[in-house]
N, C-alpha and C positions, 0 to 999 in steps of 0.2 A: 659408249655410243649415246650421243644426245637423244632426247625425246623427238625432235623434229626428225632426226635421221631415222629412228625406229619408225616412226609413223610412215615415213616415204618407203621404206623397207617392206614393212606390213602391206602398205597398199600395193606395191609392186607385185608381191607375191600373190595376193589375191586376186589381181587382174590377170595372172596367167591362168587361173582355173575360171574366173567368173566374167572375163572380157574387160574392155576399157571403160568402165563404169564411172571414173572418178571425174569425167566432165559432163555427166549427165544433169539436165535440168530437172527440177522437181516432176514436171509432167512427163518427161522421158522415162524417168525412174519407174513411174507407175505402170509403164508398158515394157519394161524392159524385158527381154528374152535372153535367158543365159544360156551361153554356149553349150552345145551337146556333144562336142568332138574336139577334144575329150571332156570338156566341162569337168564334172567332178569325178570323172571315171565312171567305171560301172556301165550298166546297161541303158542305152539312150542318154548317156551322159550323166546319170544321177547316181550317187552312192551315199547312203545314209549317213555313215560316220562322217565322210568329209563335207557334206553339207549341214550337218549338225555344227560342226565347227565354224562353217561359212557363215551360218546364221548368228552365232556368238561374236564373231570376228566382224561381221557389220554393225552390230550392237556396239562394240567396242570403238570402231571408227567414229560412230556417231557420239560416243562418249568423249573420245579424245578431239573431235574437231568441232562438235556442235552442228554439224551438217546434217539436217534432217533428210536428205537424199538417201543416206546410209540406213536409217532407219525403215525407210519405204522399201529398200532393197532387201532387208531382211524379211519384211512381209512377202514381197514378191518371191523369195527364194522359199519360204514356207509354203506359199500357195503352189509353186511348181513341184516341190517334193510331193505334197499331197496328191497332186494331179498325176504324177507319174509313178511313184512308188506306193500310193494308195490304191494304184489299179492293177488289174492283171497286166502280164508282160506285152501283150498285144494292144493294151490301152482301151479294150472293147468295154469294159465295165469295172467297177469299183470291186475291191476285194470281198470276199464273202462276209456278210454281216454288216458291211459298210452302205450307207447311203449319202446322197449329196448333203443332206442335212447333218449327218453324222459320219463325215469321211474316214474317221479313225477307229471305227468300230471293227474294222476288219484287219488292223495293225497296219505296218508298212513293211515292204520287201526291202531287203538289203541291197538289191541292186547289182547283184552279181551277173557277170558276163554269161555264164551258162545258166541254163534253166534248171539241169539236174547234174547229178555227181557229186563228188567229195567236195567239190568247191562250188556247188551251184545255188542257186538263188533260194531264198527261204526267208526267216526272220530270226534276229539275235537279241536276246534279252539286253545285252549291254549296248547296242546300237538303239534300241528303241528308248532306253532310260536317258541316254544321251540326246536323243531328241525331244523327250519331254523336258529336260533341262533347258534346251534351246527355247522351246515354247514358253516355258516359265520364264526366261529372262526377258523375252520380247513382251510378255505380257506386262512386266514391271517397267520395263523401258518406255513401252508405248503408252502405258497407263490404260490398257485394255484388257478386260476381264476375258474375253473370249478366247485368248491364246492359252491361258492357264487352263481354262475350261476344257480345251481341246487336248492339252496334256493329261487332264483326269481322265477324260474319255479314252485315250489311248491306253492309260495304267489299268483301267477297269477291264479293257478288251483283251489285254494279253495276260494278265496275271495269273488267272486260272490255268491257261494253255501252257505256261512255264512250269506250273507245280505239279508233280506226280506223287501220289499217295503210294507209300510203301507197303509191302506186306507185314512190316513190323508195326504198322498203325501210324508212322511218322509220315513226313513229306520231305522231299527232294526237288531240286530244280534241275531243269534240263538246258542244255546249251544251245540247241537250234531245233526250230520248228519248222514245218512246210509253210509255203506261201498261204495257204488257206487255213493254217493254224489247226489242221486236224491230225496231223501226223508228227511224231517225234522223229527226228532226223539224226540228232547227236544226243545220246542220253546222259552224257556225262555232264558234270556241273562246272559252270565258269567259277573261277577261283574265288572272286570277289562279287559274283552278280547279286548274292543276296544283301551284301552290305550297301552296294550301290542302289539296288531297290529301295532298300530303307531310307537312305539318304534323299533320293530323288522323290520317292513317293511322299516323304514326309515334308519335303520343300513345297510340292505341289499343295498338299494339305494346309500347311501353314500359311501359304500365300492365298488361298482361297478364304481361309478365315479371316485374314488381316484385310482382305478386299471387301469384308463385310458381305461376303457371298454364300458360303457353306461352312459348317462345322462339322469336323471328324469325318469328311467326306470319303477319305481312303484308310480309316483306322484299322479296319481289319486286314487289309493289305500290308500296312505298315507292321501290325502285329506279327503277322505271318513270316516277314523277312526278318524281324528281330528275333522271332523264335529259331530260325535257321541260323542266323549269323552269330547268335551269343548263346542261347540256351543249348544246342545241340551240337554245334560244331566251332567251339572256340578257337580251333586251329586256323579255322579259314580266314580269320582276321590277322593272320601273319603274313608279311609281305613276302611275295615270291622273289626271284631273281631276274625277272624279265623286265626289260626297260619300260615297256608299255604298261604291265601289270603294276609295278610298284608306283609309276607316274599317276595311273588312273585311280590307284588305291589313295594315293595322297589327296587327289582332286575330290574323289567323293568323300573322304573323311573331313576335309576342311568345310564342307557345307554345314557341318555340325560340330565345329572344331572344339567346342567347349564341352562337349559330352565326354565322358570318360573313355568309352571304346574308342572315339577318334584319337583323343590325347595318346592313348596306349598305341596305337596303329602309328601315329606320327613318330613317337619315340622309337619305335623299332625300324620304320621305313627310311627315315631320313638317311641313317648310317648306311643303309644298303644302296640308296640313291648316291651317296658320296663315293662308294666303292665302284658303283657302276660308271659313275661319269670319270672316274680315275682310270678305269680299265680300258677306257675307249682310246687312250693314247698308245696302246700297244696293238691296235687292230687296224689292219689296212681298210681304205674307204670302200674296196669293193666287196668286203664281208660285211657291211654294216647296212642297217635299214634306218635311212634318216627318221622316218615318221614315228618309229618306236622309240629312238632316242629322245625325240622332241616330246613325247609323252612324259619322260623323266623330267624334262625341263619345266613342263607345265605344271607338274605335280609339286616340284620344288618351289616353283613360283607362287604357289598358293598358300606358303608359309613363310614366317619370318625366320630367316637362316642366317648363319654367321658369315664372315667374309670369305672364308675358305671354301664353303660350299658353293657361294655365289660365283667365286672366281673359276670354280670347275664348270659351272652352266656357262658361264661366258665364254670359257675356252671351247667347249662344245660347239656353241653357235657360231663362233669364229671359224672354227673348223669346216662346219657344213656350208657357211658363206662362201667358202673356197669350192667347195665340191658338189653343192646341190645341182647345179646345173648340168652337171656330169653323171647323176644318177641313171644306172644302166637300164633299169625297168621303167619303161614309158608309163606303164599302168599305174605305178606308185607315184608319179611325180604330183598329180592332184593333191593326193592326201599328205604327201610330204610339204608341200608349199602352204597349204592350209594351215597345217599344224605348226610349221615353222613360224608362221604369223602369230599363231597362238602363244608360243614360246616367247616370241620378243616382247608382247604386251599381253599380258595374262587377263583375259577378259572375265566378266560375270562378278567378279568381286565387287564392284563399284556399286551394283545394283543390290547386291546382299544388305549393303549398309543402309538400304533404304528402310529395311524393317530393323534395324539394329536398336 
């Protein structure tokens, strides 16, 4: 597929989630209202995972086309998410601990449709770190320190809430906490949450230092994640067998791809990704979740791989280009389309080179 064709498909996929934004003038973009039905999915049209990829994808469009409207839309989407998911579900106030001056001190809601229950609203560590990454990329793309500072604000606000001191004297992480961050809702640990925390928090800290702003601003938090991911649970750096888990693990590792832990993870995870991408040929489309498979595509796209693995990625993308419109679950269409776009043109890596 040619680059212009990829950009066209990328843009069309994003438009199904964020509306007909490709013809906006610079002034129109500053006031653009993102659709909320379905929008990014979730409650009132916002879903943190989808919108984090949305921000990075708008930055990618800016990089690929040179059109500053897309950078404006990335900023607009950030503000929209902070105004919706940074508030209570009724929108009446900011989340506990947050203020208009410090809007992320209360974290960010997931955006689940239900307020409570097994799949109810709350806060996920892996969604929050993805949002921090999006803020970091926007800070570099726009050359505006404030966005990385917002990422640091969020990082500091949530860190202690996801860390639990064990009776043995050590620490563990929890998977999900309540909207007000006061209650643990799921006490198990996310497979690679500590590694992702290390990678993203260190990225925020490194960016702050390179912007001449602050040194070692998140060092304690980075040390906590390192202690969890390497010193106490070496096995946690082994890839799982889930499409999204393997893909996002490869994505997190590529942020520090020259560190030994990341190289080792890549060596283990890329063969697993190859097996997963081969096994999709034997599965019916109705039994597959597009967005999870696009996670593998994204992760592989962050690394230099051989022609064989690249051909498997291309085959999977070609499969979903035939079937994506027929996805049975309406609520999954926004996340699938945004991640499809991310798989077509892997974003974020261009701006990593700014600090190379």
